[in-house]
BALOBA-1460 file (C-alpha; in Angstrom, 3 decimals):
// residues 280
<rec num="1" residu="m" x="18.650" y="21.652" z="13.663"/>
<rec num="2" residu="r" x="15.955" y="19.754" z="15.519"/>
<rec num="3" residu="l" x="14.634" y="16.516" z="14.088"/>
<rec num="4" residu="d" x="11.138" y="17.981" z="14.032"/>
<rec num="5" residu="h" x="12.298" y="20.648" z="11.551"/>
<rec num="6" residu="v" x="13.814" y="17.952" z="9.315"/>
<rec num="7" residu="c" x="10.510" y="16.051" z="9.438"/>
<rec num="8" residu="q" x="8.633" y="19.177" z="8.371"/>
<rec num="9" residu="t" x="10.971" y="19.633" z="5.405"/>
<rec num="10" residu="l" x="10.563" y="16.001" z="4.360"/>
<rec num="11" residu="a" x="6.785" y="16.326" z="4.639"/>
<rec num="12" residu="s" x="6.909" y="19.297" z="2.258"/>
<rec num="13" residu="i" x="8.719" y="17.117" z="-0.298"/>
<rec num="14" residu="a" x="6.587" y="13.997" z="0.228"/>
<rec num="15" residu="p" x="3.336" y="14.958" z="2.023"/>
<rec num="16" residu="l" x="2.337" y="12.132" z="4.358"/>
<rec num="17" residu="k" x="-1.330" y="12.502" z="3.397"/>
<rec num="18" residu="l" x="-0.399" y="11.049" z="-0.001"/>
<rec num="19" residu="a" x="0.723" y="7.700" z="1.461"/>
<rec num="20" residu="e" x="-1.389" y="4.583" z="0.993"/>
<rec num="21" residu="d" x="-3.543" y="3.556" z="3.950"/>
<rec num="22" residu="w" x="-1.565" y="0.341" z="4.477"/>
<rec num="23" residu="d" x="1.783" y="2.126" z="4.551"/>
<rec num="24" residu="n" x="3.943" y="3.168" z="7.516"/>
<rec num="25" residu="v" x="5.509" y="6.546" z="6.759"/>
<rec num="26" residu="g" x="6.904" y="9.555" z="8.603"/>
<rec num="27" residu="l" x="9.067" y="9.500" z="11.731"/>
<rec num="28" residu="l" x="9.322" y="5.848" z="12.796"/>
<rec num="29" residu="i" x="12.190" y="6.027" z="15.305"/>
<rec num="30" residu="g" x="13.497" y="9.081" z="17.123"/>
<rec num="31" residu="d" x="13.071" y="12.073" z="19.415"/>
<rec num="32" residu="r" x="11.666" y="15.104" z="17.600"/>
<rec num="33" residu="q" x="13.707" y="17.406" z="19.851"/>
<rec num="34" residu="a" x="17.030" y="15.745" z="18.994"/>
<rec num="35" residu="e" x="19.679" y="17.764" z="17.171"/>
<rec num="36" residu="i" x="20.421" y="16.585" z="13.640"/>
<rec num="37" residu="t" x="23.751" y="17.134" z="11.886"/>
<rec num="38" residu="r" x="24.257" y="14.129" z="9.604"/>
<rec num="39" residu="v" x="21.518" y="12.574" z="7.460"/>
<rec num="40" residu="l" x="21.765" y="9.459" z="5.288"/>
<rec num="41" residu="t" x="19.258" y="8.535" z="2.551"/>
<rec num="42" residu="c" x="18.735" y="4.975" z="1.339"/>
<rec num="43" residu="l" x="16.186" y="2.756" z="-0.345"/>
<rec num="44" residu="t" x="16.183" y="0.049" z="2.326"/>
<rec num="45" residu="i" x="17.683" y="-0.177" z="5.808"/>
<rec num="46" residu="t" x="19.898" y="-3.269" z="5.857"/>
<rec num="47" residu="p" x="22.603" y="-4.404" z="8.295"/>
<rec num="48" residu="g" x="25.162" y="-2.783" z="5.992"/>
<rec num="49" residu="v" x="23.333" y="0.551" z="5.998"/>
<rec num="50" residu="v" x="23.047" y="0.432" z="9.796"/>
<rec num="51" residu="d" x="26.810" y="-0.198" z="10.022"/>
<rec num="52" residu="e" x="27.377" y="2.759" z="7.700"/>
<rec num="53" residu="a" x="25.161" y="5.018" z="9.802"/>
<rec num="54" residu="i" x="26.776" y="4.049" z="13.087"/>
<rec num="55" residu="d" x="30.323" y="4.235" z="11.707"/>
<rec num="56" residu="g" x="29.595" y="7.659" z="10.198"/>
<rec num="57" residu="r" x="27.889" y="9.014" z="13.331"/>
<rec num="58" residu="v" x="24.688" y="9.632" z="11.371"/>
<rec num="59" residu="d" x="21.801" y="11.145" z="13.327"/>
<rec num="60" residu="l" x="18.977" y="10.279" z="10.909"/>
<rec num="61" residu="i" x="18.353" y="7.720" z="8.182"/>
<rec num="62" residu="v" x="15.731" y="8.700" z="5.605"/>
<rec num="63" residu="s" x="14.715" y="5.417" z="3.998"/>
<rec num="64" residu="h" x="12.190" y="4.792" z="1.276"/>
<rec num="65" residu="h" x="11.059" y="1.432" z="2.621"/>
<rec num="66" residu="p" x="9.817" y="1.632" z="6.228"/>
<rec num="67" residu="l" x="11.577" y="0.094" z="9.215"/>
<rec num="68" residu="p" x="9.619" y="-1.212" z="10.951"/>
<rec num="69" residu="f" x="6.971" y="-1.824" z="8.322"/>
<rec num="70" residu="k" x="4.721" y="-3.998" z="10.468"/>
<rec num="71" residu="p" x="4.298" y="-3.557" z="14.240"/>
<rec num="72" residu="l" x="6.951" y="-5.303" z="16.336"/>
<rec num="73" residu="a" x="5.615" y="-7.166" z="19.365"/>
<rec num="74" residu="k" x="9.164" y="-7.543" z="20.694"/>
<rec num="75" residu="i" x="12.339" y="-5.520" z="20.174"/>
<rec num="76" residu="n" x="15.256" y="-7.901" z="20.554"/>
<rec num="77" residu="t" x="17.867" y="-9.519" z="18.312"/>
<rec num="78" residu="d" x="15.838" y="-12.609" z="17.375"/>
<rec num="79" residu="t" x="14.678" y="-11.284" z="13.981"/>
<rec num="80" residu="i" x="16.358" y="-9.013" z="11.440"/>
<rec num="81" residu="p" x="13.812" y="-6.134" z="11.679"/>
<rec num="82" residu="s" x="13.847" y="-6.052" z="15.483"/>
<rec num="83" residu="q" x="17.627" y="-6.444" z="15.551"/>
<rec num="84" residu="l" x="18.051" y="-3.427" z="13.260"/>
<rec num="85" residu="v" x="15.625" y="-1.341" z="15.327"/>
<rec num="86" residu="w" x="17.494" y="-2.341" z="18.511"/>
<rec num="87" residu="r" x="20.863" y="-1.324" z="17.061"/>
<rec num="88" residu="l" x="19.549" y="2.005" z="15.738"/>
<rec num="89" residu="c" x="17.917" y="2.870" z="19.055"/>
<rec num="90" residu="r" x="21.090" y="2.026" z="20.997"/>
<rec num="91" residu="a" x="23.119" y="4.248" z="18.658"/>
<rec num="92" residu="g" x="20.597" y="7.093" z="18.792"/>
<rec num="93" residu="v" x="19.913" y="6.993" z="15.038"/>
<rec num="94" residu="a" x="16.440" y="8.197" z="14.035"/>
<rec num="95" residu="v" x="14.495" y="6.754" z="11.078"/>
<rec num="96" residu="y" x="12.066" y="8.496" z="8.737"/>
<rec num="97" residu="s" x="10.289" y="6.756" z="5.836"/>
<rec num="98" residu="t" x="8.869" y="8.440" z="2.715"/>
<rec num="99" residu="h" x="7.702" y="5.356" z="0.755"/>
<rec num="100" residu="t" x="4.354" y="5.718" z="-1.077"/>
<rec num="101" residu="a" x="4.118" y="9.411" z="-0.154"/>
<rec num="102" residu="y" x="7.279" y="10.008" z="-2.210"/>
<rec num="103" residu="d" x="6.039" y="7.724" z="-5.000"/>
<rec num="104" residu="s" x="2.869" y="9.801" z="-5.441"/>
<rec num="105" residu="a" x="4.062" y="13.342" z="-4.685"/>
<rec num="106" residu="t" x="4.656" y="16.046" z="-7.243"/>
<rec num="107" residu="g" x="8.354" y="15.707" z="-8.037"/>
<rec num="108" residu="g" x="8.397" y="12.232" z="-6.488"/>
<rec num="109" residu="i" x="9.719" y="9.000" z="-7.952"/>
<rec num="110" residu="n" x="7.071" y="8.474" z="-10.629"/>
<rec num="111" residu="d" x="7.344" y="12.118" z="-11.700"/>
<rec num="112" residu="q" x="11.119" y="11.739" z="-11.938"/>
<rec num="113" residu="w" x="10.649" y="8.704" z="-14.169"/>
<rec num="114" residu="a" x="8.347" y="10.678" z="-16.465"/>
<rec num="115" residu="q" x="10.946" y="13.429" z="-16.699"/>
<rec num="116" residu="r" x="13.801" y="11.020" z="-17.408"/>
<rec num="117" residu="l" x="11.827" y="9.356" z="-20.192"/>
<rec num="118" residu="g" x="10.899" y="12.736" z="-21.681"/>
<rec num="119" residu="l" x="7.150" y="12.212" z="-21.357"/>
<rec num="120" residu="q" x="4.719" y="15.021" z="-22.127"/>
<rec num="121" residu="n" x="1.279" y="15.836" z="-20.702"/>
<rec num="122" residu="v" x="2.156" y="13.993" z="-17.493"/>
<rec num="123" residu="r" x="-0.681" y="13.331" z="-15.039"/>
<rec num="124" residu="p" x="-1.472" y="10.849" z="-12.236"/>
<rec num="125" residu="m" x="-2.800" y="7.463" z="-13.257"/>
<rec num="126" residu="l" x="-5.004" y="7.500" z="-10.151"/>
<rec num="127" residu="p" x="-5.440" y="11.141" z="-9.112"/>
<rec num="128" residu="f" x="-6.365" y="11.938" z="-5.544"/>
<rec num="129" residu="e" x="-9.597" y="13.794" z="-4.837"/>
<rec num="130" residu="s" x="-8.916" y="17.502" z="-5.367"/>
<rec num="131" residu="t" x="-12.088" y="18.525" z="-3.557"/>
<rec num="132" residu="s" x="-10.390" y="18.042" z="-0.198"/>
<rec num="133" residu="a" x="-8.791" y="21.160" z="1.223"/>
<rec num="134" residu="a" x="-5.868" y="18.967" z="2.267"/>
<rec num="135" residu="i" x="-4.890" y="18.305" z="-1.358"/>
<rec num="136" residu="d" x="-3.544" y="21.072" z="-3.573"/>
<rec num="137" residu="p" x="-5.299" y="20.677" z="-6.975"/>
<rec num="138" residu="a" x="-2.520" y="22.657" z="-8.644"/>
<rec num="139" residu="k" x="-0.102" y="19.826" z="-7.967"/>
<rec num="140" residu="c" x="0.325" y="16.545" z="-9.822"/>
<rec num="141" residu="d" x="-0.345" y="14.431" z="-6.736"/>
<rec num="142" residu="g" x="-1.623" y="10.913" z="-7.251"/>
<rec num="143" residu="a" x="-0.659" y="7.261" z="-7.628"/>
<rec num="144" residu="g" x="1.307" y="6.324" z="-10.748"/>
<rec num="145" residu="r" x="1.823" y="8.510" z="-13.799"/>
<rec num="146" residu="i" x="0.757" y="8.603" z="-17.437"/>
<rec num="147" residu="g" x="2.438" y="10.555" z="-20.211"/>
<rec num="148" residu="e" x="3.166" y="10.528" z="-23.920"/>
<rec num="149" residu="l" x="6.402" y="10.262" z="-25.858"/>
<rec num="150" residu="s" x="6.866" y="12.886" z="-28.549"/>
<rec num="151" residu="k" x="6.771" y="10.090" z="-31.127"/>
<rec num="152" residu="p" x="6.167" y="6.331" z="-31.059"/>
<rec num="153" residu="v" x="9.098" y="3.986" z="-30.444"/>
<rec num="154" residu="s" x="9.343" y="0.213" z="-30.255"/>
<rec num="155" residu="a" x="8.830" y="-1.495" z="-26.924"/>
<rec num="156" residu="r" x="12.387" y="-2.822" z="-27.215"/>
<rec num="157" residu="d" x="13.800" y="0.687" z="-27.698"/>
<rec num="158" residu="l" x="11.900" y="1.994" z="-24.684"/>
<rec num="159" residu="l" x="13.240" y="-0.904" z="-22.597"/>
<rec num="160" residu="r" x="16.776" y="0.150" z="-23.465"/>
<rec num="161" residu="r" x="16.061" y="3.830" z="-22.838"/>
<rec num="162" residu="a" x="14.518" y="3.121" z="-19.439"/>
<rec num="163" residu="a" x="17.432" y="0.884" z="-18.444"/>
<rec num="164" residu="r" x="19.881" y="3.683" z="-19.231"/>
<rec num="165" residu="c" x="17.793" y="6.109" z="-17.158"/>
<rec num="166" residu="c" x="18.196" y="4.099" z="-13.965"/>
<rec num="167" residu="g" x="21.260" y="1.926" z="-14.535"/>
<rec num="168" residu="a" x="19.229" y="-1.291" z="-14.634"/>
<rec num="169" residu="t" x="21.420" y="-4.330" z="-15.247"/>
<rec num="170" residu="r" x="18.627" y="-6.842" z="-15.945"/>
<rec num="171" residu="p" x="15.697" y="-5.022" z="-17.596"/>
<rec num="172" residu="r" x="12.885" y="-7.290" z="-18.766"/>
<rec num="173" residu="l" x="9.995" y="-6.930" z="-21.161"/>
<rec num="174" residu="a" x="6.699" y="-8.797" z="-21.327"/>
<rec num="175" residu="g" x="4.893" y="-8.397" z="-24.634"/>
<rec num="176" residu="d" x="5.853" y="-7.886" z="-28.255"/>
<rec num="177" residu="p" x="9.285" y="-6.172" z="-28.428"/>
<rec num="178" residu="n" x="8.392" y="-4.753" z="-31.852"/>
<rec num="179" residu="a" x="5.113" y="-3.173" z="-30.734"/>
<rec num="180" residu="m" x="5.059" y="0.602" z="-31.192"/>
<rec num="181" residu="v" x="4.344" y="2.511" z="-27.985"/>
<rec num="182" residu="q" x="3.677" y="6.162" z="-27.181"/>
<rec num="183" residu="r" x="1.366" y="6.498" z="-24.163"/>
<rec num="184" residu="i" x="3.293" y="5.198" z="-21.168"/>
<rec num="185" residu="g" x="2.115" y="4.319" z="-17.665"/>
<rec num="186" residu="i" x="4.529" y="4.371" z="-14.708"/>
<rec num="187" residu="g" x="4.370" y="2.658" z="-11.323"/>
<rec num="188" residu="c" x="7.741" y="2.322" z="-9.585"/>
<rec num="189" residu="g" x="8.685" y="-0.548" z="-7.264"/>
<rec num="190" residu="s" x="6.209" y="-3.428" z="-7.173"/>
<rec num="191" residu="g" x="3.859" y="-1.668" z="-9.555"/>
<rec num="192" residu="g" x="2.396" y="-4.566" z="-11.492"/>
<rec num="193" residu="s" x="-0.981" y="-3.898" z="-9.868"/>
<rec num="194" residu="f" x="-1.226" y="-0.741" z="-11.991"/>
<rec num="195" residu="l" x="-1.502" y="-2.782" z="-15.198"/>
<rec num="196" residu="a" x="-5.322" y="-2.789" z="-15.355"/>
<rec num="197" residu="a" x="-5.475" y="0.964" z="-14.636"/>
<rec num="198" residu="a" x="-2.872" y="1.622" z="-17.330"/>
<rec num="199" residu="r" x="-4.859" y="-0.420" z="-19.836"/>
<rec num="200" residu="r" x="-8.094" y="1.425" z="-18.973"/>
<rec num="201" residu="a" x="-6.275" y="4.718" z="-19.497"/>
<rec num="202" residu="g" x="-5.283" y="3.663" z="-23.004"/>
<rec num="203" residu="c" x="-1.599" y="3.169" z="-22.243"/>
<rec num="204" residu="d" x="0.495" y="1.180" z="-24.671"/>
<rec num="205" residu="g" x="2.609" y="-0.099" z="-21.804"/>
<rec num="206" residu="l" x="3.469" y="0.092" z="-18.112"/>
<rec num="207" residu="l" x="6.927" y="0.690" z="-16.698"/>
<rec num="208" residu="t" x="7.572" y="-0.684" z="-13.218"/>
<rec num="209" residu="g" x="10.180" y="-2.335" z="-11.050"/>
<rec num="210" residu="e" x="8.805" y="-5.840" z="-10.768"/>
<rec num="211" residu="a" x="5.651" y="-7.819" z="-11.493"/>
<rec num="212" residu="t" x="4.445" y="-11.371" z="-10.960"/>
<rec num="213" residu="f" x="4.517" y="-14.090" z="-13.609"/>
<rec num="214" residu="h" x="0.738" y="-13.939" z="-13.947"/>
<rec num="215" residu="t" x="0.821" y="-10.160" z="-14.415"/>
<rec num="216" residu="c" x="3.325" y="-10.697" z="-17.220"/>
<rec num="217" residu="l" x="0.957" y="-13.212" z="-18.807"/>
<rec num="218" residu="e" x="-1.889" y="-10.730" z="-18.492"/>
<rec num="219" residu="a" x="0.183" y="-8.070" z="-20.236"/>
<rec num="220" residu="e" x="1.109" y="-10.410" z="-23.075"/>
<rec num="221" residu="n" x="-2.452" y="-11.681" z="-23.495"/>
<rec num="222" residu="t" x="-3.982" y="-8.203" z="-23.560"/>
<rec num="223" residu="g" x="-1.432" y="-6.653" z="-25.907"/>
<rec num="224" residu="i" x="0.091" y="-4.154" z="-23.471"/>
<rec num="225" residu="s" x="3.844" y="-3.901" z="-22.963"/>
<rec num="226" residu="l" x="5.279" y="-4.355" z="-19.474"/>
<rec num="227" residu="w" x="8.767" y="-3.045" z="-18.766"/>
<rec num="228" residu="m" x="10.414" y="-4.244" z="-15.541"/>
<rec num="229" residu="m" x="13.613" y="-2.534" z="-14.397"/>
<rec num="230" residu="g" x="14.019" y="-4.399" z="-11.111"/>
<rec num="231" residu="h" x="12.649" y="-3.043" z="-7.828"/>
<rec num="232" residu="f" x="15.963" y="-1.570" z="-6.685"/>
<rec num="233" residu="a" x="16.817" y="0.099" z="-9.993"/>
<rec num="234" residu="s" x="13.335" y="1.559" z="-10.387"/>
<rec num="235" residu="e" x="13.606" y="3.548" z="-7.136"/>
<rec num="236" residu="r" x="17.194" y="3.860" z="-5.879"/>
<rec num="237" residu="f" x="18.165" y="6.852" z="-8.048"/>
<rec num="238" residu="a" x="15.412" y="8.899" z="-6.409"/>
<rec num="239" residu="m" x="17.067" y="8.572" z="-2.995"/>
<rec num="240" residu="e" x="20.026" y="10.483" z="-4.414"/>
<rec num="241" residu="t" x="17.794" y="13.264" z="-5.687"/>
<rec num="242" residu="l" x="16.015" y="13.242" z="-2.317"/>
<rec num="243" residu="a" x="19.347" y="13.863" z="-0.568"/>
<rec num="244" residu="t" x="19.932" y="16.904" z="-2.785"/>
<rec num="245" residu="r" x="16.415" y="18.265" z="-2.285"/>
<rec num="246" residu="l" x="16.459" y="17.696" z="1.461"/>
<rec num="247" residu="a" x="19.822" y="19.420" z="1.884"/>
<rec num="248" residu="a" x="18.564" y="22.425" z="-0.084"/>
<rec num="249" residu="g" x="15.343" y="22.519" z="1.927"/>
<rec num="250" residu="l" x="17.144" y="22.399" z="5.263"/>
<rec num="251" residu="r" x="19.486" y="25.227" z="4.298"/>
<rec num="252" residu="e" x="16.517" y="27.250" z="3.128"/>
<rec num="253" residu="f" x="14.941" y="26.615" z="6.527"/>
<rec num="254" residu="d" x="18.161" y="27.606" z="8.329"/>
<rec num="255" residu="s" x="21.010" y="29.104" z="6.282"/>
<rec num="256" residu="t" x="23.427" y="28.587" z="9.206"/>
<rec num="257" residu="w" x="22.921" y="24.805" z="9.330"/>
<rec num="258" residu="a" x="26.327" y="23.168" z="8.895"/>
<rec num="259" residu="g" x="25.169" y="19.575" z="8.537"/>
<rec num="260" residu="d" x="25.103" y="17.327" z="5.489"/>
<rec num="261" residu="v" x="22.750" y="14.951" z="3.696"/>
<rec num="262" residu="t" x="24.307" y="12.135" z="1.684"/>
<rec num="263" residu="p" x="22.994" y="9.028" z="-0.095"/>
<rec num="264" residu="s" x="24.117" y="5.692" z="1.320"/>
<rec num="265" residu="q" x="27.138" y="4.007" z="-0.200"/>
<rec num="266" residu="r" x="26.157" y="0.569" z="1.146"/>
<rec num="267" residu="d" x="22.588" y="0.476" z="-0.167"/>
<rec num="268" residu="r" x="22.732" y="-2.533" z="-2.488"/>
<rec num="269" residu="d" x="20.433" y="-4.532" z="-4.738"/>
<rec num="270" residu="p" x="20.080" y="-7.925" z="-2.998"/>
<rec num="271" residu="i" x="19.681" y="-9.678" z="-6.363"/>
<rec num="272" residu="a" x="23.037" y="-10.381" z="-8.009"/>
<rec num="273" residu="v" x="23.667" y="-10.758" z="-11.739"/>
<rec num="274" residu="d" x="25.860" y="-13.595" z="-12.986"/>
<rec num="275" residu="p" x="28.227" y="-12.025" z="-15.579"/>
<rec num="276" residu="n" x="28.824" y="-15.447" z="-17.180"/>
<rec num="277" residu="p" x="25.533" y="-17.343" z="-16.839"/>
<rec num="278" residu="h" x="26.469" y="-20.041" z="-19.364"/>
<rec num="279" residu="t" x="29.863" y="-20.901" z="-17.865"/>
<rec num="280" residu="p" x="29.847" y="-24.337" z="-16.164"/>
């Protein structure tokens, strides 16, 4: 299957028109006419993921976070981003990024969070203009999500539920742990900037990956809960579901395709947890 066909399938899952203006999404490295047999999905392209791709003779990496994210004036081995691009190009490994397009798409990361938490009446926190012919108003496309639990729970209980949903090992909560919450806002990754929008929408709290200290203070001072799962935990699970959806889409496109799409086994959270923090 040609790379261009894979790109079309990915664009049907995470339409590029949904990406933020500052983002760098779509095909970032590669020849659209190249034949694709093996595809690897990951959250972030690291040296370990590049090793995995080269060792496994992967033709395409579909990463959430773009590589490169910012323009590279030089492609050499002097910096980590340019070194990774150099190695991928030499090995003939293409790169496609979904990033904020996948965050905001119907069935994307924020939608998957709403489903895992069992939210009802789910809608975008910041819906895109539906007057444009390029946007399908029947879809739930937009930045962030808002939804309601079937009944109120404590902020502490929701923290535990969310951690189980994504395997978070260091979930954190800003705000009163005993506060009762029902209307929940969602903004995966570095979604602390959604706090004001969540408050305006009447949310009792915002679930995200990470937020700054001052955003945590703002949440506490304004009486809104802020659940932080960790950036990696808040998004990594969705790269596994993307592998499943992409494989199904490619076989629907061509039932004879004999390739495979697998999530990376070397995609790791760079922040380690000390199992015995009080041991000298």
